[in-house]
N, C-alpha and C positions, 0 to 999 in steps of 0.2 A: 694672190691677194695679198695685201702690205698688213692690213690689220684681220684680227681673228674675230670669229664669229661670237656674236651675243644673241641670247634668247630672250624673249620679252614676254611674259603672257599678260593676259587682260590688255591687249596693246590697241584695242579697236577706238579707246576715248581715253579723255583725261590724262592721267600721270603716264600711264603706258603708251599712248600716242606722243605726248611729249616727250617721252624718252626716247621713242623710235626715232623721230626726228632727229633729234639732238645727236644721239650716237651715229645715225645713219651720215649726218653731214660731216662728222669726225672722221669718216671713213669705214666704217664698221659693216660687214654683211649681218644681215639681221634673219633670225627667226622669229617671226610674228604669229603669234597663238590668240586666239579668240573665239566667241561662238559667233560673232557677226562678221562674216568673210568680207563681204562688200564693203565695210568701214575699213578694213587693212588694206584694201586693193585702193581705196579712195586715196590713201596716204601717198601712193605713188613713189615709192622708196626703190632706189636703185639696189641691186645685189641682195634681195630680201625676198625671202620665201614665206609666204602668207599660208596658213592650214587653220581650218574650222576645227578649233578643238576645245572642249570643256574639259579644264585641267582636273576636275573630279575623276576623269576616264584616263587611269594612269597608262594603260596600253598605248592609248591614242598619243598620251605626252611622249612617251619613249619613242613611240615611231616617228612622230614627226622629228624629235631630236636627230635620231639615227639618220633621217633622209636630210636634213639641213647639213650634218656633219660631212655626209658623202658628198654634198655639193660645195661646202664652204671650208671644209676642214674642221678640227675639233673645237667644241664650244667652249670660250676661254671664260665666259660669264654667263649667268643667268640672272635676269630679273623677275623675281617672282612678286608680281604685282597684282595679278588676278584676285578679285575679292568682293564679298557683298557687306553692305552696312544696312542691317534691317534693325531699324529701333522698335523699341517696345516694352510694356511693361510686364514681367515674367508672369505675373499672374493671369494675364489673357493675352501675351502674344502668341500666335500660333505657332505650334512646336514644329511645324514643318519649316519655320523661319530659323528655327534654332537649327535642324538638320542640314540645311542649305549653307548656313554660315560655318558650322562645324567641317562641312565637306570641303568646302572652296577656300575658306580661310585657314583653315589647319591641313586638310589631307592634300588641298592642292598643292600647298607650299612643300608637304614632303615628296610628292610624285614628282616637282618639278627639279626638287633636289637630287632625287634618286635617278632622274634621267642624266643627269651630268655629272655627278661625283665622283663615280667609279673611276670616269675617264680622266677626271680631272687628280684623283690621288694617284694614278697609274704613271700620270705626267709629271707629277709633282708641283703644279701650278693650276690656278683657276681663282674665280671670284664668286661666291654665291651672293646676292643682295636680296634681301627680304623687305619688301615694303609693309611694315605694320603701320603704326598710328601711335600717337599721344596716348591714345585708349588703351594701349599696352604697358602703361606705366601709371596711369591713374583712371579713377571711374569718373563717370559722367552719369546724370539723371537717365531713366529710360534705356541706357546703354547695356543692361547687365550680359546677355548671352554675346553680343558682340566684343565687349570688352574682356571677356572670358576667351574668345579665340584669339583676340590681339596679344594679350599677357602670354597665351601660349606661342605666337610666334616670336615673340622677344624672348621668352625661355629655351625655345627649339633653337633660335638661331644663336644664342649664347653658349648652351652646351653642344652646339655643332663646330662653332668656333674652337671650343677647347679641345673636341675630338680630333680636328683635321689641322690644327695650326702647324704642329711639327712635321706635317706633310706638305707644306707650303701653299695651303689653300686658305683663301680669305673668306670671312664670312661678316657681312655687313648688315646693320639694321637701320633702315630709314623709318623715322618716326614724324609724319606730319600732323599737324593739326588739321583743323578744316578746310578742305580744299574745294575748289568750286569744279566738282565733276558731277556724273549722273549718279553717284553713288545713293543720295539721299532719296532719290526718285523711286527708289525700289520698296521703301518703307509705305507698309499698308496704313498704318495709322496717320489720317489727315491731321489731325490736332498736333501730334508729335511734329510731323513734317514743317508744319506753319510754325510752331515753338522753336524749332532748329533754324528754321530761315530768319526768324527775329532774333536769335542770338547771335548768328553770323553777321548781322547788320548792325547789332550793337557793338560789334567787336570792330567795325570798320570795313567789312569783308574778309573772304577767307583767302587763303594762298592760289595764286595762279599754278596751274599743273606745271608750267615751264620751270617755276622755283625748285620743285621737287626733282623734276628731271637733272636740273642743275646740280644738286646734292648728290643723286646717283653718280653722273658723271665725274665729278669732284672726287667722290670716295674711289670710282673703279680707275681713273688715272693716275692714283699715287703708285709710286714704286711697288713691285710686288712683294718685297719685306717690309711694306708699312700697311697695315690694316686700320682704317678709320672704323671702329666697333660700331658706333653708333651716332647718327645725326638726329636732332630733335630739332624741328622748325616748325614755326606757326607764323600767323600774321600778329604784327606787332600788337594790335588790339586784342587779341584773344588772351584773356587773363588765366583762364583754366587750362 
């Protein structure tokens, strides 16, 4: 196989699916992880291993990566894209929603990194791409817990970059603004969902997931001695 393996989490829809299609078209074998296995198979990509994995299950993530590496060779990159955006006011948001975001947005990223990083360090090469958010750089109404998890992704990514830079491993943070994905649909407060949709409309619409996938591919295809540390992108009409 001429191009190396790339792992993508949360690959069943939105940014993850768009990134999978793009990197597959560029010739990469892929390991796609998501909870909805049928959606992964519907992508119909060649040289692709699809596994039903919740990234909050550390052992399952590790096992899937080992299986893919046995088939396609070492993982040269991981795109930690799986995440949840559950908006709410801290005073009345169900605490279970905080737990879900902390487990998925923070621990899930750490588990993805751990599954590939030792091998990358041993080989002296590799790329870790963490999909965060503009909400990892600034605050927004009704985003308190979510913002906390995305600030964590930004901080962990930068600290990890410092930790592994001298070992030849790159760490990239992708920070999109509002994107047309399924993320908002999981918010339980209907009024907050309506307000968010109105805000997106007032900005002229959100980003197409393909735009974020292009940013991921751009960062990855740089020479290994070049790290695009962070890409921040948003719809032109998004002021915040």
